[in-house]
C-alpha positions as CSV (number, residue, x, y, z in Angstrom):
1,M,-28.5,-0.7,-78.9
2,S,-26.4,-3.3,-80.9
3,D,-27.0,-7.0,-80.8
4,S,-23.6,-7.6,-79.2
5,T,-24.4,-5.2,-76.4
6,I,-27.8,-6.9,-75.8
7,A,-26.1,-10.3,-75.7
8,L,-23.5,-9.1,-73.1
9,L,-26.3,-7.6,-71.0
10,V,-28.2,-10.9,-71.0
11,L,-25.0,-12.7,-70.1
12,A,-24.4,-10.3,-67.2
13,A,-27.9,-10.7,-65.9
14,T,-27.7,-14.5,-66.2
15,V,-24.4,-14.7,-64.2
16,A,-25.9,-12.3,-61.6
17,L,-28.9,-14.6,-61.1
18,F,-26.6,-17.7,-60.9
19,M,-24.6,-16.0,-58.2
20,S,-27.7,-14.9,-56.2
21,G,-28.9,-18.5,-55.8
22,R,-32.5,-17.4,-55.6
23,V,-33.6,-19.0,-58.9
24,A,-33.0,-22.6,-60.0
25,P,-30.0,-22.6,-62.4
26,G,-32.0,-24.5,-65.0
27,A,-34.7,-21.8,-64.9
28,V,-32.1,-19.1,-65.3
29,A,-30.6,-20.7,-68.3
30,I,-33.9,-21.3,-70.0
31,G,-34.9,-17.7,-69.1
32,A,-31.7,-16.4,-70.8
33,S,-32.6,-18.3,-74.0
34,L,-36.1,-16.9,-74.0
35,A,-34.7,-13.4,-73.4
36,L,-32.5,-13.7,-76.5
37,V,-35.6,-14.8,-78.5
38,G,-37.6,-11.9,-77.2
39,T,-34.9,-9.4,-78.2
40,G,-34.7,-10.9,-81.7
41,I,-31.1,-12.1,-81.4
42,L,-32.0,-15.8,-81.7
43,S,-34.8,-17.6,-83.5
44,V,-37.0,-20.1,-81.6
45,E,-35.1,-22.9,-83.3
46,Q,-31.7,-21.6,-82.1
47,A,-33.0,-21.1,-78.6
48,L,-34.1,-24.8,-78.4
49,A,-31.1,-26.2,-80.3
50,G,-29.4,-27.0,-77.0
51,F,-31.8,-29.8,-76.3
52,G,-30.6,-31.6,-79.5
53,D,-26.9,-30.7,-79.0
54,P,-24.6,-33.8,-79.1
55,V,-23.1,-32.8,-75.7
56,V,-26.4,-32.6,-74.0
57,V,-27.6,-35.9,-75.5
58,M,-24.3,-37.6,-74.6
59,I,-24.5,-36.5,-71.0
60,A,-28.1,-37.7,-70.7
61,A,-27.0,-41.1,-72.2
62,L,-24.0,-41.3,-69.8
63,F,-26.3,-40.7,-66.8
64,V,-28.2,-43.9,-67.9
65,V,-24.9,-45.8,-68.4
66,A,-23.8,-44.7,-64.9
67,E,-27.1,-45.9,-63.5
68,G,-26.4,-49.3,-65.2
69,L,-23.1,-49.5,-63.5
70,D,-24.7,-48.6,-60.2
71,A,-27.6,-51.1,-60.6
72,S,-25.2,-53.9,-61.5
73,G,-23.4,-53.5,-58.2
74,L,-20.1,-52.6,-59.9
75,T,-20.2,-49.1,-58.5
76,A,-20.3,-50.3,-55.0
77,R,-17.5,-52.8,-55.7
78,L,-15.4,-50.0,-57.3
79,G,-16.1,-47.7,-54.3
80,G,-15.1,-50.5,-51.9
81,A,-11.9,-51.2,-53.9
82,L,-11.1,-47.5,-53.9
83,E,-11.6,-47.3,-50.1
84,R,-9.4,-50.4,-49.7
85,A,-6.7,-49.1,-52.0
86,G,-6.8,-45.9,-50.0
87,R,-6.2,-47.9,-46.8
88,G,-8.5,-45.6,-44.8
89,S,-6.6,-42.5,-45.8
90,S,-8.8,-39.8,-47.3
91,R,-5.8,-38.1,-48.9
92,R,-4.8,-41.4,-50.6
93,I,-8.4,-41.9,-51.8
94,L,-8.4,-38.4,-53.2
95,L,-5.2,-39.1,-55.1
96,L,-6.6,-42.3,-56.6
97,V,-9.8,-40.5,-57.6
98,M,-7.8,-37.8,-59.4
99,L,-5.5,-40.3,-61.1
100,G,-8.4,-42.4,-62.2
101,V,-10.5,-39.6,-63.7
102,A,-7.5,-38.1,-65.5
103,G,-6.6,-41.4,-67.1
104,L,-10.1,-42.1,-68.2
105,T,-10.5,-38.5,-69.5
106,A,-7.4,-39.1,-71.7
107,L,-9.1,-42.1,-73.2
108,I,-12.6,-40.7,-73.8
109,N,-13.4,-37.1,-72.7
110,V,-14.0,-34.9,-69.7
111,N,-17.8,-35.2,-69.5
112,G,-17.8,-38.9,-70.2
113,A,-15.1,-39.7,-67.5
114,V,-16.8,-37.6,-64.8
115,A,-20.3,-39.1,-65.6
116,A,-18.8,-42.6,-65.5
117,L,-17.0,-42.2,-62.2
118,L,-19.5,-39.9,-60.4
119,P,-21.5,-42.7,-58.8
120,V,-18.3,-44.4,-57.6
121,V,-17.0,-41.2,-56.0
122,V,-20.4,-40.3,-54.5
123,L,-20.4,-43.7,-52.7
124,A,-16.8,-43.3,-51.7
125,G,-17.6,-39.8,-50.4
126,A,-20.5,-41.2,-48.3
127,R,-17.8,-43.0,-46.4
128,T,-16.0,-39.8,-45.5
129,D,-17.0,-36.8,-43.5
130,R,-16.8,-34.5,-46.5
131,P,-18.0,-35.8,-49.9
132,E,-17.4,-32.4,-51.6
133,V,-13.6,-32.8,-51.0
134,L,-13.7,-35.8,-53.5
135,L,-16.4,-34.5,-55.9
136,L,-15.0,-31.1,-56.9
137,P,-11.5,-32.5,-57.5
138,L,-13.1,-35.2,-59.6
139,A,-14.1,-32.5,-62.1
140,F,-11.0,-30.4,-61.8
141,A,-8.6,-33.3,-62.2
142,A,-10.6,-34.3,-65.3
143,H,-9.8,-30.9,-66.9
144,A,-6.1,-31.4,-66.3
145,G,-6.3,-35.0,-67.7
146,S,-7.9,-33.7,-70.9
147,L,-4.5,-32.3,-71.9
148,L,-2.8,-35.7,-71.8
149,T,-3.9,-36.8,-75.3
150,L,-5.3,-35.5,-78.5
151,T,-8.8,-37.0,-77.7
152,G,-9.1,-35.7,-74.2
153,T,-11.4,-32.9,-75.3
154,P,-13.0,-31.6,-78.5
155,V,-10.9,-28.4,-78.0
156,N,-7.7,-30.5,-78.6
157,L,-9.0,-31.6,-81.9
158,I,-9.9,-28.1,-82.9
159,I,-6.4,-27.0,-81.9
160,D,-4.9,-29.8,-84.1
161,E,-7.0,-28.7,-87.1
162,A,-6.0,-25.1,-86.6
163,S,-2.4,-26.0,-86.3
164,R,-2.5,-27.8,-89.7
165,D,-4.4,-24.9,-91.3
166,A,-1.7,-22.5,-90.0
167,G,1.1,-24.7,-91.5
168,A,2.5,-25.8,-88.2
169,G,2.0,-29.5,-89.0
170,G,-0.7,-30.5,-86.5
171,V,-0.3,-32.1,-83.0
172,A,0.7,-35.7,-82.3
173,F,-1.5,-37.9,-80.2
174,F,0.6,-37.6,-77.0
175,E,2.2,-34.2,-77.7
176,F,-0.3,-32.5,-75.4
177,A,1.3,-34.5,-72.6
178,Y,4.3,-32.2,-72.6
179,V,2.1,-29.7,-70.8
180,G,-0.5,-32.1,-69.6
181,V,1.7,-34.0,-67.3
182,P,3.0,-31.0,-65.3
183,L,-0.5,-29.5,-65.3
184,L,-1.9,-32.7,-63.8
185,A,0.9,-33.0,-61.3
186,G,0.5,-29.4,-60.2
187,T,-3.3,-29.8,-60.0
188,M,-3.1,-32.9,-57.8
189,L,-0.5,-31.3,-55.5
190,I,-2.5,-28.1,-55.0
191,I,-5.7,-30.1,-54.3
192,L,-3.9,-32.4,-51.9
193,L,-2.3,-29.5,-50.0
194,F,-5.1,-27.0,-49.9
195,G,-8.3,-28.8,-51.0
196,R,-9.9,-29.4,-47.6
197,R,-9.3,-25.7,-46.6
198,L,-10.4,-24.1,-49.9
199,I,-13.5,-26.2,-50.6
200,P,-16.4,-25.0,-48.4
201,R,-18.1,-27.5,-46.2
202,R,-21.5,-28.2,-47.6
203,S,-24.4,-30.7,-47.0
204,S,-24.8,-33.0,-49.9
205,A,-28.1,-32.6,-51.8
206,S,-28.2,-36.3,-52.5
207,S,-25.8,-38.3,-50.5
208,A,-25.6,-42.0,-50.9
209,S,-25.9,-44.3,-47.9
210,D,-22.9,-46.4,-47.0
211,L,-24.2,-49.9,-46.4
212,S,-20.9,-51.8,-46.1
213,D,-21.7,-52.7,-42.4
214,H,-25.4,-53.0,-42.9
215,L,-25.6,-56.8,-42.8
216,E,-23.4,-57.1,-39.8
217,E,-25.5,-54.6,-37.9
218,L,-28.7,-56.5,-38.7
219,R,-27.0,-59.8,-37.6
220,R,-26.1,-58.3,-34.2
221,H,-29.4,-56.5,-33.7
222,Y,-31.7,-59.4,-34.6
223,G,-29.4,-62.3,-33.8
224,L,-29.4,-63.6,-37.4
225,G,-27.5,-66.9,-37.7
226,D,-27.3,-67.4,-34.0
227,G,-30.0,-69.9,-33.5
228,P,-29.7,-73.7,-34.1
229,G,-30.2,-74.6,-37.8
230,T,-30.1,-71.0,-39.0
231,S,-28.0,-69.9,-41.9
232,D,-24.9,-67.8,-41.9
233,T,-25.6,-64.1,-42.4
234,D,-23.9,-64.1,-45.8
235,E,-26.7,-66.3,-47.1
236,F,-29.4,-63.8,-46.2
237,V,-28.3,-61.5,-49.1
238,T,-27.8,-63.3,-52.4
239,R,-28.2,-62.5,-56.0
240,E,-31.9,-63.5,-55.8
241,H,-32.9,-62.7,-52.2
242,G,-32.3,-59.9,-49.8
243,L,-33.5,-58.1,-46.6
244,L,-35.7,-55.2,-45.9
245,E,-36.5,-53.3,-42.7
246,L,-39.9,-51.6,-42.5
247,V,-41.2,-49.2,-39.8
248,V,-44.9,-49.4,-38.8
249,G,-46.3,-45.9,-39.4
250,P,-48.4,-43.9,-36.8
251,R,-51.7,-44.6,-38.6
252,S,-50.7,-47.9,-40.2
253,R,-53.3,-50.5,-41.0
254,Y,-50.8,-53.1,-39.6
255,I,-51.1,-51.7,-36.0
256,A,-52.4,-54.5,-33.7
257,D,-51.5,-57.2,-36.2
258,R,-49.4,-60.1,-35.0
259,A,-45.9,-60.9,-36.3
260,Y,-43.3,-63.4,-35.3
261,P,-40.0,-64.8,-36.7
262,G,-40.7,-67.3,-39.5
263,M,-44.1,-65.9,-40.3
264,I,-45.0,-65.8,-44.0
265,T,-46.7,-62.7,-45.3
266,D,-50.2,-62.8,-46.7
267,D,-48.9,-62.8,-50.3
268,G,-46.7,-65.7,-49.6
269,E,-43.6,-63.9,-51.0
270,L,-41.8,-62.8,-47.8
271,V,-40.8,-64.2,-44.4
272,V,-40.5,-62.2,-41.2
273,L,-37.0,-62.6,-39.6
274,G,-37.5,-60.4,-36.6
275,V,-39.3,-57.5,-34.9
276,S,-37.6,-54.6,-33.1
277,R,-39.2,-52.1,-30.7
278,H,-37.4,-48.9,-29.3
279,G,-34.1,-50.2,-30.7
280,T,-34.3,-53.6,-29.0
281,S,-35.0,-56.9,-30.8
282,L,-38.1,-58.6,-29.3
283,D,-37.7,-62.3,-28.3
284,E,-41.4,-63.0,-27.9
285,L,-42.8,-65.8,-30.0
286,T,-45.6,-63.5,-31.1
287,T,-45.6,-59.7,-31.1
288,T,-48.6,-57.4,-31.4
289,L,-47.4,-54.6,-33.7
290,E,-47.3,-51.0,-32.5
291,A,-46.5,-47.7,-34.2
292,G,-42.7,-47.4,-34.5
293,D,-42.0,-51.1,-34.5
294,V,-39.4,-52.3,-37.1
295,V,-40.1,-55.5,-39.0
296,L,-37.2,-57.3,-40.8
297,L,-38.3,-59.2,-43.9
298,R,-36.5,-61.5,-46.3
299,G,-37.5,-62.5,-49.9
300,A,-36.8,-62.1,-53.6
301,W,-35.6,-58.6,-54.5
302,D,-38.6,-58.0,-56.8
303,A,-41.0,-59.0,-54.0
304,L,-39.2,-56.6,-51.6
305,A,-39.5,-53.8,-54.1
306,R,-43.2,-54.5,-54.6
307,R,-43.8,-54.5,-50.8
308,E,-42.1,-51.1,-50.6
309,D,-44.5,-49.6,-53.2
310,A,-47.7,-51.4,-52.0
311,D,-47.3,-50.4,-48.3
312,A,-45.8,-46.9,-48.9
313,G,-48.5,-45.3,-46.7
314,D,-48.4,-47.8,-43.9
315,L,-44.8,-48.8,-43.6
316,L,-41.7,-46.6,-43.8
317,V,-38.5,-48.0,-45.5
318,V,-35.3,-47.9,-43.4
319,E,-33.0,-48.7,-46.4
320,E,-34.4,-49.2,-49.8
321,S,-34.0,-52.8,-51.0
322,E,-32.6,-51.7,-54.3
323,A,-29.8,-49.8,-52.5
324,V,-29.1,-52.9,-50.3
325,R,-29.0,-55.1,-53.4
326,R,-26.6,-52.8,-55.3
327,Q,-24.1,-52.6,-52.4
328,L,-24.3,-56.1,-50.8
329,A,-25.5,-58.7,-53.3
330,P,-22.8,-60.8,-55.0
331,L,-22.0,-59.9,-58.6
332,G,-23.7,-62.0,-61.3
333,T,-24.2,-62.3,-65.0
334,R,-25.9,-58.9,-65.1
335,S,-22.8,-57.2,-63.7
336,W,-20.5,-58.7,-66.2
337,A,-22.8,-57.8,-69.1
338,T,-22.9,-54.2,-67.9
339,L,-19.1,-54.2,-67.7
340,F,-18.9,-55.5,-71.2
341,V,-21.2,-52.7,-72.5
342,V,-19.2,-50.0,-70.7
343,A,-15.9,-51.4,-72.0
344,A,-17.3,-51.5,-75.5
345,M,-18.4,-47.9,-75.2
346,V,-14.9,-46.8,-74.0
347,V,-13.3,-48.6,-76.9
348,L,-15.7,-47.0,-79.4
349,M,-14.9,-43.5,-77.9
350,A,-11.2,-43.9,-77.5
351,G,-10.7,-45.4,-80.9
352,G,-12.8,-42.8,-82.6
353,I,-14.8,-45.6,-84.3
354,V,-18.0,-43.7,-83.9
355,P,-18.8,-40.2,-82.5
356,A,-18.7,-40.1,-78.7
357,V,-22.5,-39.3,-78.6
358,V,-23.3,-42.3,-80.7
359,A,-21.2,-44.6,-78.5
360,A,-22.9,-43.3,-75.4
361,L,-26.4,-43.7,-76.9
362,L,-25.6,-47.3,-78.1
363,A,-24.5,-48.2,-74.5
364,A,-27.6,-46.6,-72.9
365,L,-29.9,-48.3,-75.5
366,T,-28.2,-51.7,-75.0
367,M,-28.6,-51.5,-71.2
368,S,-32.3,-50.5,-71.5
369,V,-33.2,-53.1,-74.2
370,G,-31.1,-55.8,-72.5
371,G,-32.9,-55.3,-69.2
372,L,-29.8,-54.0,-67.4
373,V,-31.7,-50.7,-66.6
374,S,-35.4,-50.4,-66.5
375,S,-37.0,-47.5,-68.4
376,Q,-38.3,-46.0,-65.2
377,R,-34.8,-46.1,-63.6
378,A,-33.2,-44.7,-66.7
379,L,-35.5,-41.7,-66.7
380,Q,-34.9,-41.2,-63.0
381,A,-31.2,-41.5,-63.4
382,I,-30.9,-38.5,-65.7
383,S,-30.2,-35.3,-63.8
384,W,-32.8,-33.1,-65.5
385,P,-31.7,-29.9,-63.7
386,T,-28.2,-30.4,-65.2
387,I,-29.7,-31.1,-68.7
388,L,-31.9,-28.0,-68.5
389,L,-28.9,-25.9,-67.4
390,I,-26.6,-27.0,-70.2
391,A,-29.2,-27.0,-72.9
392,G,-30.3,-23.5,-71.8
393,M,-26.7,-22.1,-71.8
394,I,-25.8,-23.4,-75.3
395,P,-28.0,-20.8,-77.0
396,V,-26.3,-18.1,-74.9
397,T,-23.0,-19.2,-76.3
398,T,-24.5,-19.1,-79.8
399,A,-25.7,-15.5,-79.3
400,L,-22.3,-14.3,-78.0
401,T,-20.6,-15.9,-81.1
402,Q,-23.2,-14.9,-83.6
403,T,-23.4,-11.2,-82.5
404,G,-19.6,-10.9,-82.4
405,A,-19.7,-9.9,-78.7
406,A,-17.0,-12.4,-77.6
407,A,-14.7,-11.6,-80.5
408,L,-15.2,-7.9,-79.9
409,V,-14.1,-8.2,-76.3
410,G,-11.2,-10.4,-77.1
411,G,-9.9,-8.2,-79.9
412,H,-9.9,-5.1,-77.7
413,V,-7.9,-6.7,-75.0
414,V,-5.3,-8.1,-77.5
415,D,-5.0,-4.6,-79.0
416,L,-4.1,-3.3,-75.6
417,V,-1.1,-5.6,-75.3
418,G,0.5,-4.2,-78.5
419,D,4.1,-5.2,-79.0
420,A,4.9,-6.0,-75.3
421,G,6.4,-9.3,-76.2
422,T,5.7,-13.1,-76.3
423,H,4.9,-13.5,-72.6
424,A,2.6,-10.5,-72.5
425,L,0.8,-11.8,-75.5
426,L,0.4,-15.3,-74.1
427,A,-0.7,-13.9,-70.7
428,S,-3.4,-11.7,-72.3
429,L,-4.7,-14.5,-74.6
430,F,-4.8,-16.8,-71.6
431,L,-6.7,-14.3,-69.5
432,I,-9.3,-13.6,-72.1
433,T,-9.8,-17.3,-73.0
434,A,-9.9,-18.4,-69.4
435,V,-12.4,-15.7,-68.4
436,L,-14.7,-16.3,-71.4
437,G,-14.5,-20.1,-70.6
438,Q,-16.0,-19.6,-67.2
439,L,-19.2,-18.1,-68.8
440,I,-19.6,-19.9,-72.1
441,S,-18.5,-23.3,-73.6
442,N,-14.8,-23.8,-73.7
443,T,-15.2,-25.2,-77.2
444,A,-17.0,-22.0,-78.3
445,T,-14.3,-20.0,-76.5
446,A,-11.6,-21.8,-78.4
447,L,-13.3,-21.2,-81.7
448,I,-13.6,-17.5,-80.9
449,M,-10.1,-17.1,-79.7
450,I,-8.1,-19.2,-82.3
451,P,-8.4,-16.6,-85.2
452,V,-7.7,-13.8,-82.7
453,G,-4.7,-15.6,-81.3
454,L,-3.2,-16.6,-84.7
455,S,-3.6,-13.0,-86.0
456,A,-1.8,-11.6,-83.0
457,A,0.9,-14.3,-83.3
458,H,1.5,-13.3,-86.9
459,D,1.7,-9.6,-85.9
460,V,4.1,-10.1,-83.0
461,G,6.1,-12.9,-84.7
462,V,5.4,-15.7,-82.3
463,D,5.2,-19.4,-83.4
464,P,1.5,-20.2,-84.0
465,Q,2.0,-23.5,-82.2
466,V,2.9,-21.7,-79.0
467,V,-0.2,-19.6,-79.2
468,L,-2.5,-22.5,-80.0
469,M,-1.1,-24.6,-77.0
470,C,-1.6,-21.6,-74.8
471,L,-5.3,-21.4,-75.9
472,A,-5.7,-25.1,-75.3
473,I,-4.5,-24.8,-71.7
474,A,-6.6,-21.7,-71.1
475,S,-9.7,-23.5,-72.5
476,A,-9.1,-26.3,-70.0
477,A,-8.8,-24.0,-67.0
478,S,-12.5,-24.1,-66.2
479,F,-12.3,-23.8,-62.5
480,L,-14.2,-20.7,-61.4
481,T,-17.9,-21.4,-62.0
482,P,-20.2,-24.4,-62.2
483,I,-21.4,-23.3,-65.6
484,A,-17.9,-23.4,-67.1
485,T,-18.3,-27.0,-68.2
486,P,-20.9,-29.8,-68.0
487,A,-18.4,-31.7,-65.7
488,N,-18.5,-28.9,-63.2
489,M,-22.3,-28.9,-63.2
490,M,-22.5,-32.7,-62.8
491,V,-20.7,-32.6,-59.4
492,Q,-22.5,-29.5,-58.1
493,Q,-25.7,-31.2,-56.9
494,P,-24.3,-34.3,-55.3
495,A,-21.6,-32.2,-53.6
496,G,-24.1,-29.6,-52.4
497,L,-21.9,-26.8,-53.8
498,H,-23.0,-23.2,-54.4
499,F,-22.2,-21.1,-57.5
500,G,-19.5,-19.1,-55.5
501,D,-17.8,-22.2,-54.1
502,Y,-15.7,-23.1,-57.1
503,W,-13.4,-20.1,-57.4
504,K,-11.7,-20.6,-54.0
505,L,-9.9,-23.7,-55.1
506,G,-10.1,-22.6,-58.8
507,V,-8.0,-19.5,-58.5
508,P,-4.7,-21.2,-57.5
509,L,-5.3,-23.9,-60.1
510,M,-5.9,-21.3,-62.8
511,A,-2.7,-19.5,-61.7
512,W,-0.8,-22.8,-62.2
513,F,-2.4,-23.3,-65.6
514,A,-1.4,-19.7,-66.5
515,A,2.2,-20.2,-65.5
516,V,2.5,-23.3,-67.6
517,A,0.8,-21.6,-70.6
518,V,2.9,-18.5,-70.4
519,F,6.3,-19.9,-69.5
520,V,6.4,-23.5,-70.5
521,T,4.8,-23.5,-73.9
522,P,7.5,-21.2,-75.5
523,I,10.2,-23.6,-74.2
524,V,8.5,-26.8,-75.6
525,W,7.4,-25.3,-78.9
């Protein structure tokens, strides 16, 4: 059996396991890499190369940057601004999300834009009945936005280089926008019209709590600020101090202890503001605590966090103090420092001053060293299942390229087209590229298909620029599977989506991309 056949069999088994949903995607990807080592197609070094791939490193760094944005409170403010700009309309919020991610993608890249906006959209989604209706379009609109500028995706840069090598003169910075603008407009229209019907309703695996009304609820429940000489409720949550509700556990050591408003805790760091039992605030001067009672505390944010950890076995947390701080505490110096770091990263990426992975690593390192994100929070922020999945699939791409399996399949299909004409050639090239792009990296797909497409263009007599633009569009049409791009994988877990959920909205979007690639590119170029 040839190496190319073995590589295709491993790919088929990998996709089947992904679709079954019985094995964790990361485990499937790592298993595929090990299978390729066991069959002798890849060396151990090649099988592990994904963990050092710039894309994987950049995504990990961007998770840390996104955590910095979230920890600074900027994510909550952006989510609130998005909701206010949407004026309560989920359709308007969806439109703003798609426009925002497309614009940011044009400046940096697909993966960076999705990672940066993911926490904002997760929070905005928590305020709707269906977060997945915002999260999947976040990734899909980013793919359309990648065709607005030369720097939108690495594939565009590869196409530009191939165009120069073919004697077509290269591609101008905004030249992709000739097809990018109609692609983005059509993508947004399809999602706005059919998104809610075509995206399956799922339960989010990690939904964020919406705490926008949290302080007002506490004020009403405990009567905060009602008594003579008490402060306004806005003063209970500041940059330095906050609130924390704790539930007395069934076997807590605090059962039978006394508590009352104004009481100072034993460590002297926190003050009791109120006690609630069975959903009713108790007015007694002194309360003997029972299992199920809720105690409201106020103190410094660090002290509240320490209390959560110290009494984890005795007191249950209603809303984590860190989540309350991020959403309700006023912005401070930390927030503006974080914004400066993120802005600097975007400038470095958009200007091509340093490689995108270096810009992301510099931003993550600055946040960690500068105290904007703790080391523990940084490690927790990285979605390790996503990292394992991407790092495990990169060697599969290497195997398909190295063995000639992908080029073999592509060459056979192009041969079938023969001399059927320009539109038939473009349609076949789009189909091969788009299908391959659902299973392996779109960058690898482009590298495989460019020589095949240019050879076919020469034989048929088609302008090479037309073929190259068709390949660029097909490479961006990554809509059918979560493994098609890292951006698709990033939204899968927070949206609670399954492997087979993507194609339902992806098919009409891919049809639109195909129409533009086959019929518009020959007119423009």
